[in-house]
ZAMARGU-4260 file (C-alpha; in steps of 0.2 Angstrom, whole numbers, plus 5000, padded with zeros to 4 digits):
<rodrens>
0) 5000/5000/5000 | 5007/5017/4995 | 5005/5030/5009 | 5009/5049/5009 | 5014/5058/5025
5) 5013/5077/5024 | 5024/5084/5039 | 5040/5075/5044 | 5043/5083/5061 | 5044/5074/5077
10) 5027/5065/5076 | 5026/5063/5057 | 5043/5056/5055 | 5040/5043/5069 | 5023/5038/5061
15) 5031/5037/5043 | 5045/5027/5049 | 5034/5014/5057 | 5023/5013/5042 | 5038/5009/5031
20) 5044/4996/5044 | 5027/4988/5043 | 5028/4986/5024 | 5020/5001/5017 | 5027/5011/5002
25) 5029/5028/5011 | 5032/5044/5002 | 5034/5061/5012 | 5034/5079/5010 | 5040/5093/5021
30) 5046/5110/5016 | 5056/5112/5031 | 5074/5105/5032 | 5070/5091/5043 | 5078/5074/5042
35) 5070/5061/5031 | 5064/5045/5041 | 5072/5028/5036 | 5062/5019/5023 | 5053/5035/5017
40) 5054/5042/4999 | 5056/5061/5001 | 5049/5072/4988 | 5054/5090/4984 | 5036/5095/4980
45) 5019/5088/4987 | 5011/5083/4970 | 5024/5069/4967 | 5022/5063/4985 | 5003/5060/4983
50) 5003/5052/4966 | 4996/5034/4967 | 4993/5034/4986 | 4978/5026/4994 | 4980/5036/5010
55) 4987/5053/5014 | 4991/5058/5032 | 4993/5076/5036 | 5003/5077/5052 | 5004/5096/5053
60) 4999/5110/5065 | 4982/5116/5063 | 4988/5132/5056 | 4995/5122/5041 | 4981/5110/5039
65) 4971/5120/5025 | 4987/5123/5015 | 4992/5104/5017 | 4976/5098/5009 | 4976/5111/4995
70) 4995/5109/4991 | 4992/5093/4980 | 4973/5095/4977 | 4974/5090/4959 | 4985/5075/4961
75) 4975/5066/4974 | 4963/5053/4965 | 4945/5052/4970 | 4943/5039/4984 | 4960/5043/4992
80) 4958/5043/5011 | 4964/5060/5018 | 4967/5060/5036 | 4971/5076/5046 | 4980/5073/5063
85) 4981/5091/5069 | 4973/5096/5085 | 4959/5109/5081 | 4941/5113/5086 | 4927/5102/5078
90) 4921/5115/5067 | 4938/5117/5059 | 4938/5098/5055 | 4921/5099/5048 | 4928/5113/5036
95) 4942/5102/5031 | 4930/5088/5028 | 4920/5099/5016 | 4935/5104/5007 | 4940/5085/5005
100) 4923/5081/4999 | 4924/5093/4984 | 4938/5082/4978 | 4929/5065/4982 | 4942/5062/4996
105) 4935/5052/5011 | 4940/5062/5026 | 4946/5056/5043 | 4947/5067/5058 | 4961/5059/5068
110) 4965/5063/5086 | 4981/5056/5094 | 4977/5052/5112 | 4994/5049/5118 | 5012/5054/5115
115) 5019/5049/5099 | 5038/5047/5105 | 5039/5030/5111 | 5023/5024/5102 | 5024/5030/5084
120) 5010/5022/5073 | 5004/5013/5089 | 4999/5029/5098 | 4981/5026/5103 | 4970/5037/5092
125) 4952/5041/5089 | 4945/5044/5071 | 4928/5051/5065 | 4922/5056/5048 | 4917/5048/5031
130) 4934/5040/5029 | 4937/5035/5047 | 4933/5017/5045 | 4944/5015/5030 | 4958/5024/5039
135) 4957/5013/5054 | 4956/4997/5044 | 4972/5002/5034 | 4982/5009/5049 | 4977/4995/5061
140) 4983/4982/5049 | 5000/4990/5049 | 5001/4991/5068 | 4990/5006/5073 | 4978/5007/5087
145) 4963/5017/5080 | 4946/5017/5087 | 4932/5023/5076 | 4919/5035/5084 | 4907/5040/5070
150) 4906/5046/5053 | 4904/5064/5059 | 4920/5074/5056 | 4925/5084/5072 | 4919/5070/5084
155) 4937/5064/5087 | 4943/5082/5089 | 4930/5086/5101 | 4933/5071/5112 | 4952/5075/5112
160) 4949/5093/5117 | 4937/5088/5131 | 4950/5077/5138 | 4963/5091/5136 | 4952/5102/5147
165) 4955/5090/5161 | 4974/5085/5157 | 4980/5102/5153 | 4969/5111/5166 | 4976/5099/5179
170) 4994/5102/5174 | 4991/5121/5176 | 4983/5118/5193 | 4998/5108/5198 | 5011/5121/5192
175) 5002/5134/5201 | 5001/5124/5217 | 5020/5119/5216 | 5025/5137/5213 | 5016/5142/5229
180) 5023/5128/5238 | 5041/5133/5233 | 5037/5151/5239 | 5031/5144/5255 | 5045/5131/5258
185) 5033/5117/5257 | 5037/5108/5241 | 5044/5092/5250 | 5028/5090/5258 | 5016/5094/5244
190) 5023/5084/5230 | 5022/5066/5238 | 5005/5071/5245 | 4998/5075/5227 | 5006/5060/5220
195) 4997/5049/5233 | 4981/5058/5230 | 4981/5055/5212 | 4988/5038/5213 | 4973/5033/5224
200) 4960/5042/5213 | 4946/5032/5206 | 4928/5034/5200 | 4921/5035/5217 | 4934/5048/5222
205) 4929/5059/5207 | 4911/5057/5211 | 4914/5063/5229 | 4923/5078/5222 | 4909/5083/5211
210) 4895/5077/5222 | 4901/5086/5237 | 4902/5103/5227 | 4883/5108/5229 | 4883/5101/5247
215) 4898/5111/5253 | 4897/5125/5241 | 4898/5140/5253 | 4912/5132/5263 | 4922/5129/5247
220) 4920/5146/5241 | 4927/5153/5257 | 4941/5140/5256 | 4946/5145/5239 | 4945/5163/5242
225) 4957/5160/5256 | 4968/5150/5245 | 4968/5165/5232 | 4973/5177/5246 | 4987/5165/5252
230) 4994/5164/5234 | 4994/5183/5232 | 5002/5185/5249 | 5016/5174/5242 | 5018/5184/5226
235) 5012/5169/5216 | 5000/5171/5201 | 4983/5164/5206 | 4975/5162/5189 | 4969/5144/5191
240) 4964/5147/5209 | 4954/5163/5205 | 4946/5153/5191 | 4940/5140/5203 | 4932/5154/5214
245) 4923/5160/5199 | 4917/5143/5194 | 4910/5140/5212 | 4902/5157/5212 | 4894/5153/5195
250) 4887/5136/5201 | 4880/5145/5217 | 4871/5157/5205 | 4866/5145/5191 | 4867/5128/5198
255) 4877/5113/5191 | 4875/5106/5173 | 4864/5091/5172 | 4877/5080/5166 | 4888/5084/5180
260) 4874/5080/5192 | 4872/5063/5184 | 4890/5059/5186 | 4890/5064/5204 | 4874/5054/5208
265) 4874/5040/5196 | 4857/5034/5202
</rodrens>
């Protein structure tokens, strides 16, 4: 199977190399002066890279996604599966799918759900859109781990961004807390405490966190206002702590979303 990879940066080069090792005929294009992965035929222009390919993977930043699909528009045969692996809002992926449809290219919105270094092609991924099933079939035969969500472009992107709200938000909270602990001289206590807390976390723990919010709302508002004042006294930016206060005040004013209530009380 002939496959084209647009974008031979860190992620693209690892995926392309794994495709080649799995037996695919891999062609690549990247205008930047990045190294060519082993087993990949590098082209100086995109048109030559896509000729005859059954599958095109765009492993680019979202800012380059529209340019990537347009750069070899006339050379991609109808029926070629076009997969975009950029991280972008669902509406952006829907627009890409509309563009692909004009050329008769089944579009796959692909969301990588893990870090590519160390996993390469086997990085767990979600796929949606008209070409998702075909994409998953071709890639999984070569060693991928793609789960098909639906035939609606943007679903995979949306799922990834919902998780990102948690993972990146948690990262920001941890950074803010550790900065405050450093200023307070409490890092040696805080770090193992947080590790233990997250290691022991499970579904019931999360339900208690969410379910306890309406029951103890006033106390939590006072507690987090105190935490914000404490960080300010340490000279530490309290962006995430202040956002928590705002969220709790919003819940007091408007209530919790229905979905959140169902999770906190699964009955």
